[in-house]
C-alpha positions as a printed Julia matrix, in Angstrom:
331×3 Matrix{Float64}:
  23.93  122.88   79.33
  27.26  122.42   76.94
  30.83  122.29   78.96
  33.87  123.5    77.41
  36.45  121.08   77.74
  39.96  121.98   78.44
  43.39  121.27   80.06
  45.63  123.02   82.23
  49.02  123.83   80.7
  52.15  123.53   82.58
  53.24  127.14   82.88
  56.39  128.35   80.58
  59.87  127.78   82.52
  61.96  131.06   82.45
  65.55  131.52   83.24
  67.29  134.82   84.28
  70.6   135.28   81.69
  73.68  136.77   82.84
  74.68  139.69   80.9
  77.98  139.47   78.71
  80.15  141.0    80.77
  79.35  138.46   83.62
  79.31  135.52   81.25
  83.08  136.44   80.81
  83.94  137.38   84.21
  82.71  133.94   84.77
  84.59  132.13   81.86
  87.8   133.88   83.5
  87.51  133.35   86.9
  86.64  129.32   86.42
  90.28  129.56   84.08
  91.64  131.05   87.09
  90.34  128.49   89.86
  91.04  125.62   87.9
  94.78  126.81   87.86
  94.45  127.57   91.47
  93.34  124.02   92.04
  95.88  122.47   90.05
  98.51  124.2    92.06
  96.72  123.46   95.27
  96.98  119.75   94.8
 100.46  119.7    94.35
 100.92  121.41   97.68
  99.12  118.51   99.12
 101.06  116.3    97.42
 104.63  118.15   99.19
 103.05  118.71  102.42
 105.92  117.72  105.05
 109.71  118.23  104.48
 113.07  116.28  104.09
 116.35  117.08  105.86
 119.47  115.25  106.41
 120.16  113.67  110.49
 123.91  112.65  111.3
 123.56  109.38  113.15
 125.89  106.53  113.82
 128.49  108.04  112.04
 126.75  108.18  108.9
 124.31  110.89  107.16
 120.3   109.87  106.35
 117.84  111.37  104.24
 114.72  111.8   106.48
 111.24  112.47  105.44
 108.66  114.49  107.61
 105.17  114.13  107.26
 103.05  117.29  107.99
 101.81  115.11  111.08
 105.28  115.15  112.4
 106.4   111.3   111.4
 109.6   110.77  110.38
 111.02  108.15  107.36
 114.41  107.73  106.66
 114.72  107.13  103.01
 118.33  105.72  103.59
 121.88  106.92  103.89
 123.34  109.81  101.72
 124.07  108.41   97.95
 123.52  110.58   94.32
 120.19  109.28   94.38
 118.75  110.72   97.74
 121.05  113.98   96.85
 119.22  114.74   93.95
 115.68  113.41   95.73
 116.67  115.71   98.03
 116.87  118.58   95.73
 114.36  117.54   93.34
 112.03  118.36   96.35
 112.53  121.12   97.63
 113.44  123.19   94.97
 109.78  121.97   93.94
 108.01  122.69   96.93
 109.5   126.14   96.88
 108.39  126.68   93.35
 105.0   125.22   94.2
 104.6   127.5    96.98
 105.28  130.62   94.89
 103.14  129.73   92.34
 100.22  129.52   94.84
 100.96  132.5    95.94
 100.64  134.47   92.82
  97.33  132.98   91.71
  96.45  133.09   95.56
  97.06  137.06   95.1
  95.49  136.88   91.18
  92.13  134.86   93.08
  91.58  137.3    95.2
  91.22  140.12   92.59
  89.05  137.85   90.44
  86.78  137.43   93.94
  86.35  141.4    93.8
  85.62  141.68   90.52
  83.46  138.49   90.66
  81.19  140.14   93.9
  81.01  143.48   92.33
  79.73  142.0    89.06
  77.32  139.85   90.76
  78.44  136.85   89.02
  77.71  134.4    91.65
  75.23  133.45   94.06
  76.1   130.07   95.9
  76.44  130.58   99.35
  79.63  131.66  100.64
  79.53  128.87  103.74
  79.05  126.31  101.2
  82.06  128.11   99.11
  84.43  127.67  101.93
  83.25  124.08  102.76
  83.99  122.78   99.44
  87.47  124.96   99.49
  88.6   123.61  102.88
  87.34  119.36  102.0
  89.6   120.52   99.02
  92.72  121.72  101.11
  92.34  118.49  103.55
  92.53  116.06  100.53
  89.39  115.01  101.17
  86.46  116.84   98.46
  87.11  113.59   95.79
  85.31  111.45   98.11
  81.83  113.58   98.81
  79.17  114.83   96.01
  76.75  117.71   96.35
  73.62  116.15   96.52
  69.82  117.88   96.59
  68.86  121.54   96.2
  72.71  122.89   96.22
  73.22  120.75   93.1
  71.04  123.37   90.87
  74.14  125.89   91.25
  76.59  123.79   89.3
  73.78  123.47   86.93
  72.9   127.16   86.61
  76.4   128.43   86.67
  77.44  126.08   83.65
  74.8   127.64   81.61
  75.44  130.85   82.25
  71.64  131.7    83.68
  69.79  132.04   87.11
  66.72  129.9    87.9
  64.06  131.11   89.73
  64.06  131.78   93.21
  61.31  129.26   93.9
  63.4   126.06   93.46
  66.44  127.31   94.82
  65.12  128.27   98.64
  67.09  125.89  101.29
  69.17  126.55  104.74
  70.73  123.06  104.56
  73.62  121.5   101.94
  73.64  117.55  101.22
  76.45  115.88  101.31
  76.74  112.07   99.97
  79.86  110.11  101.3
  81.08  107.36   98.93
  81.5   104.87  101.49
  83.25  102.73   98.89
  86.31  104.67   99.35
  86.3   104.92  103.07
  89.46  103.13  103.66
  91.43  105.89  102.1
  89.39  108.49  103.49
  90.06  107.38  106.91
  94.1   107.35  105.69
  93.75  110.91  105.05
  91.63  112.15  108.22
  94.5   109.9   110.17
  97.53  111.65  108.96
  95.49  114.87  109.24
  94.86  114.16  112.95
  91.3   115.74  112.84
  87.5   114.69  111.85
  85.05  115.56  109.75
  83.4   117.87  111.92
  86.62  119.23  112.86
  87.03  120.44  108.75
  83.91  121.89  109.14
  84.88  123.71  112.77
  87.9   125.34  110.07
  85.2   127.29  108.44
  83.02  128.14  111.35
  84.32  126.96  114.73
  80.43  127.49  115.72
  79.31  124.03  113.65
  78.5   121.88  116.3
  76.76  117.73  115.89
  72.87  117.94  116.06
  72.27  116.1   119.3
  69.23  114.09  117.84
  70.01  113.8   114.48
  73.72  113.13  114.14
  74.48  113.41  110.33
  73.89  117.19  110.66
  76.15  119.87  111.51
  74.68  123.34  112.34
  76.35  126.8   112.96
  75.1   129.21  115.37
  73.37  130.83  112.02
  71.79  127.97  111.65
  72.8   126.95  108.92
  73.16  123.23  108.14
  75.62  120.62  106.4
  74.17  117.03  106.3
  75.99  113.58  104.91
  74.43  111.01  103.47
  75.63  107.56  102.57
  73.73  105.04  100.1
  72.34  101.9   100.97
  74.37   98.42  100.2
  73.63   97.68   96.85
  71.63   94.43   98.46
  67.63   95.78   98.52
  66.9    93.61  101.39
  69.02   94.95  103.68
  67.25   97.94  104.78
  69.01   98.64  108.64
  71.07  101.61  109.15
  73.92   99.78  110.75
  75.72  103.1   111.86
  78.61  104.25  110.82
  80.62  107.04  112.03
  83.11  109.21  109.89
  85.94  109.25  111.89
  86.99  107.93  115.05
  86.95  111.01  117.0
  84.28  111.44  119.95
  81.89  113.8   118.46
  82.02  112.99  115.04
  79.1   112.97  112.25
  77.29  109.78  111.59
  76.01  109.72  107.83
  72.43  108.73  107.35
  71.01  106.52  104.69
  69.57  108.01  101.84
  66.87  106.18   99.34
  68.28  107.66   96.5
  72.37  107.36   97.33
  73.0   104.03   95.56
  71.51  105.53   92.32
  73.31  109.25   92.61
  76.23  107.38   92.84
  75.86  105.34   90.31
  75.67  107.62   87.85
  77.78  110.48   85.63
  79.38  113.08   87.8
  79.06  116.91   86.82
  81.75  119.07   88.21
  81.8   122.72   87.85
  83.33  125.77   89.28
  81.11  127.59   91.05
  81.0   131.39   92.48
  80.09  132.92   95.98
  77.93  135.64   96.7
  80.84  137.67   97.78
  83.11  136.52   95.1
  84.94  133.34   96.31
  85.38  130.66   94.38
  84.74  126.33   94.64
  84.61  123.5    92.42
  81.14  121.45   93.54
  81.08  117.53   92.41
  77.57  116.51   91.89
  75.64  114.47   89.66
  74.8   114.87   85.79
  71.82  117.64   85.41
  69.81  115.3    83.38
  70.2   112.07   86.08
  69.73  114.46   88.83
  66.21  115.12   86.72
  65.15  111.71   86.65
  66.27  110.98   90.41
  63.87  114.12   91.68
  60.87  112.9    89.19
  60.96  109.56   90.89
  61.17  110.84   94.2
  58.2   113.19   93.32
  56.29  110.0    93.29
  57.84  107.93   95.86
  54.7   107.12   98.79
  57.21  107.52  101.34
  58.62  111.08  100.18
  57.85  114.02  102.8
  54.55  115.23  100.69
  55.45  118.69  101.42
  59.14  118.19   99.29
  57.13  116.26   96.69
  56.25  119.51   94.47
  59.95  121.01   94.36
  61.39  117.62   93.57
  59.06  117.96   90.68
  59.57  121.49   89.97
  63.14  120.9    90.16
  63.32  117.92   87.5
  61.18  120.09   85.25
  63.87  123.27   85.44
  66.91  121.04   85.0
  65.66  119.23   82.24
  64.64  122.73   80.44
  67.64  124.08   81.27
  69.81  121.41   79.5
  67.66  121.13   76.74
  67.84  125.19   76.08
  71.24  125.99   77.4
  73.4   122.88   77.67
  72.22  119.52   74.7
  75.98  118.86   74.41
  75.16  117.12   78.57
  72.25  115.04   76.59
  74.93  112.98   75.08
  76.88  112.41   78.41
  74.15  110.67   80.38
  74.89  107.29   79.96
């Protein structure tokens, strides 16, 4: 008896493209959000205030921080008068610009929702924006499944839902800049969990998994960090985000070091309800490479390996078909 010899082919990878109206709206939304983001960042730089104080027969310029700390900038002088005028005027200008852009962003949000432009989970949009307004977003990368929202948005397509389903977001904390992060948190007098509670007051730290915050709906935020450069050092070395009681303790991720050492990828993403936020993640081709490595890792949960490989294949295909210019930016 003679048998036929054949090989199984991988199924073709298909993407669902946004229509032209959705694509135009997405471009407009990204431009508007970028303008608002810049204005919001300048608002952070102009937090606090300045005022004059009569003291010891003299008049002194005082800087008041957002955390109510006062610092004397010296006695009245032409230089300090000009410094006060410039600060006050610019603070008013920035506040007016932010107010105007927020109104336009709200109109844009409604249009985004009506046209179904985005599908990033709304709670992640709110978390990313709150981190930005607290001035700490640059210390984190969105990694794992949720990075796919950035890639599909950049391409104007949708990934198949089978590779997108998850109920938690992974945030990778860059411990190399922890001192700068701690300085901001000290000035804002809050914890990382406190930031999450600004988004949803029901967020609480998991009693068993201290790197995880979970809200009343079961949505989770997991904090990860890298292993040290020394490959022999495999101990955990617990590290809390801040000294505030009950704050999160990021856990070491096997691929954390690799994820922090590859080129970054920033993209404005849009939520189901039309809200916008900037997502910082890793270059899509490096995401695909690392996911492929994870799918072959003997220590990886076997239930996750098939999804790792599927995500790697789809992201690589996405870049080839829709974002070929990124192939030259991966080094």
